[in-house]
N, C-alpha and C positions, 0 to 999 in steps of 0.2 A: 505492499501501499505506500509505505516513504518514496519509493522508487517513484510509482506514477505521479502523487502528489509532485516531486520532484522535477519528471519529466513534465508534467504538466505546466508548472510556473514555466521552463523553459521555453516550452513553444510557446504561452505568453509573450514571454521577452521578444521572440522572435518576430512575431506579426508587433509586436510595438514598431518594431526597427525596420519591416519590409511597408505599414501600414504609410508613412509616407513616398512611395513610391510611386512617382505618376503614370497613369494610365496613358495607352497607346491611343492617337486618338487616327483619323483619318486621314490627316491634313497630310501624313509625308509615306513612302512606303505602300504598300503591301499586308492590310491585315487580314487576319486569316479567323473564323471564327468557327470551330467545331461540335458539331450538335451533336451529343451521342446518351446511350447508357452504360453499361455493361462492355459490353464484346465490342464497341465504341473504346472504352477504358481501357481494354487488355491493347487492344493496339497503339492507343495512345502512351503505354509505356512502351510496348513492345514485349511485353509479357505479366504475368497476375500480377494488380494492382499490387506495391509496393507495404509494408505493413504502418508504415511510418505516414505514408500521406492517408489512409485508414485515420489513422489514431489525430493527424490532424484536422481532419474532415470535426471529430467531435470538439473540435475547440474552434477552428474558426476556415468555414468555406475558403475565404480569401485568402488566409495565409497557405491553406490545400495547395488552391493556383499557381501562390507565387514557388509551391515544391518541382510543381510539375514544371514547370523551366527545363530543370532537369532529363527529363520524361524523353525517350527515347523519341520521337514524334520531331517537338523542340529544340533537340542537339542537331537532327538533322537539318534543320533550318538552320541552324546560327552555323552550322560548318557551310553550307552551301552559302549563304550573305558573305563568310568570310572568305571564300574561294572568287562568290563572283561580284565582290561587291556591294550587293544589293540589299536593300531596308524589307527582309520582309518576317512578321511576327505573325503568331499562331499561339491562340487560347482556347483553353474550350472549358465546355458550358454542361451539366447536366440536362437536358430537355428531353419533356417537359422533367421538371421535377416531383417527387411520389407528394409532395405534400407546398398550396393545395389542390395542383391539376390532377397529379396521379400518374401514375407511373408506364405511360401509355404511349406508345407513338407510334403507333398504326398509319397507314393514309389517311385515316377517317381523322387522327388530331393533328398532321399539319392541317389538312382540309379546316380543321373545330378552329386553331389557333389562330393560322395565316389569313383563311380568305371570310370564312362566317364572324370569327370577332376580329376583325384587321381595322389598321386608326393605331394611333400616334401614345394612344392607353394600352397598360399591359392585361392580357387577359390573365384570371387567376394568377397572379403572379409574373405569369412567360412571355417577351418579348416576342410583341408580333413581327412583319419583317418588314415596317415602316420604323421601326426602332430599330432593328439590327441593321437596315442597310444603310442608316447616320455612321455607324462608326468600325465597318467591315466591308470591305473589300471583296472578301471569296467567302462564301457560307457551305461546310461542306454539313450534310447529314445524312441521317439513317433511320433501318429500323432492328431491334431487337428481333432474336431468332422466332419469338411466337409469330411477327406477322407468318409464318411459314402454315400457321395451323386452318388454311384456307378452305372453307366448306362449301358442298357442292351451291352452282347459282339458285337463288330466288326466282319465280315467277315474273315478279319484277325487280330491277335491282334499284335502288336510291342512293342516290348521293350522300344523304344526312345519315345513312344507317351507317350502326359501327358495328354490325354482322361480316363476318370477315370471309367476303366472295371474290372473286376475280372479275363479276361483273362492278360490284361496290368498289373494288380496288379503282378499275380503268375508270370508273368515273370522279372518283376523286383523285386519280392524279394526274388528267385531263383539268381538273380544274386548276390545280396543282402547275403545274404546265403556266396554264395562261396568268397565276399572277407572278410566274417567276420572270416573267418575261416581261412585265410591268415595271420591273427595276434595270432596264439592257446594262446601268452604269455597273452592275454586280454581278458577279459569276458562280454559279453554281455549281458545288458537286456530289451529288448523290450514289449511296451506296445501291448496289444492288442488293435486298436483303438479305442476313443471312439466314440459313437451315439449319436444320437441327438433326441430331447422330441419330443413325434408323431405329436404334431404338426406343426413341423420344418421337417418333410420327413415321403414323401411318402414309404405307404406301401409297397410296389414294391420293392423299396430303399434299404428297412431297410431289407429285406428279403435275399437280396444282400448281404447286408454285414456280415450276420451270415454266410451265406455262405463262406464268403471269410474269417473272423476273425476262424471259423471253421475248414477251413482245415489251415490255419496257425499251428494252435494247434496241428491239428490232424493228417498233412500228410507234413506240413513241419516244423516246428517243431523235432529234430534230440534229440534222445539219447546220452551221452557222448560226448557231446561237447561244445565248449566255447559258447553257446545263452541259454540263459535264458528266458521264459516266463512271465511276472507277465500279468496276465489277468483281464485289467478294465472293457472290453466291458463286462466279465458276471459278475462283480458287480455291476454296472451302470443301468443292465437288469431285472437282476435276473431270467436268463431263457427265458424272452421273447424279444419282436427286441426293444426295444426305454429305450433309457435313461430314468426311468421312473421319472414321475414328481415331486410325492417327495423326489427323492433326486437332482431336479435340483432348479437353482437358482428362478426359472419360467418357468409354464405351456410352456413359450414360449423364454427361455435362457436353452439354454443343457450345460451352464458351473456348476460347481457342486453347491451345498449350503453347509453353514459349516459344519453340522454337518456331511453329507456324506464326505465334503474335508479331513476332520478328520479322517472319520473311512478308508477311504481308506489309508489315509499319514500310519496310522497304521499296516495296509499289506500289503503296500509296502514297510516302513522300514524293517518289517519281511522275506520279501523277500529279498532285498538285505543283511542282514547279511546274513542269509541262505548259498547264494549264493557266499559273500565273505567267509564262514568259513566254509562252509558243501556243497558244489558243489549243491547249492539249492535241496537236498534229504531229508531235513525235513521241507517242506513249499510243501504246495498244490499251484498251476499258480497263484491261488490268495490270496497266502504269508498266508493262514494260517496253524497253525502247526498243524507236523501230529501227533505230540507225546504231552503230556501235560509237557514231563520231560523235554524241554527243553527251554533255559531260553530264 
């Protein structure tokens, strides 16, 4: 107990030290925000969430975010900046938070927060696109692996329905695309959805998941606009239907293991800097470089 008390005091002192740090603004360089939950956090760190960040979150989320500057993805950005004399910054937030909105980042939730409740006021404490685009030049967003729990289509598809069907997802995605296009000066990077391991996902759900994200890549995505795909789904499945067991934490845990997380982070980083500097023209959707000459 005494050790934990000392540790808590130490974290609190560090918070005071960092509290005066000036927040990045959109005036200079390229500012990026990564909206995610747990799978995204693994990719941010390039491994499972470190203990120190979990402890720091209990004291202050702002301080926990300061610790993130040493995480793997931001460290790759820093190295890139030093090599290329660029000014790219990247931050991350849980979106939406567990409270008051709820720990849900399905197509409906982006539609609900960013379209149905658009404007310059936060919706249940969550930032709308009108708010985010004031501070960030690039917005990265994703779904967690329960997005793959896709049910058969209902008789009538409904954009306002929270039921997970391909038909509802498509309506919500079309509305999201139109909304993103209304911010032409902002670039958006969307992950194809994370999928689950075979032990946790019935085959019919897995087939519908593949169908939907193939539609996202081949029909929904457009050339020469401000939306870019990062194809996490293909990396997870290697052409199959499930998150491969050898890439997962365990055969019944759909979070990535350290090896896969690190590889995925490298590819996401490659995709990000290509989108920022070359409009995504020099990498594939998974982030692999099209030319060996690209830095």
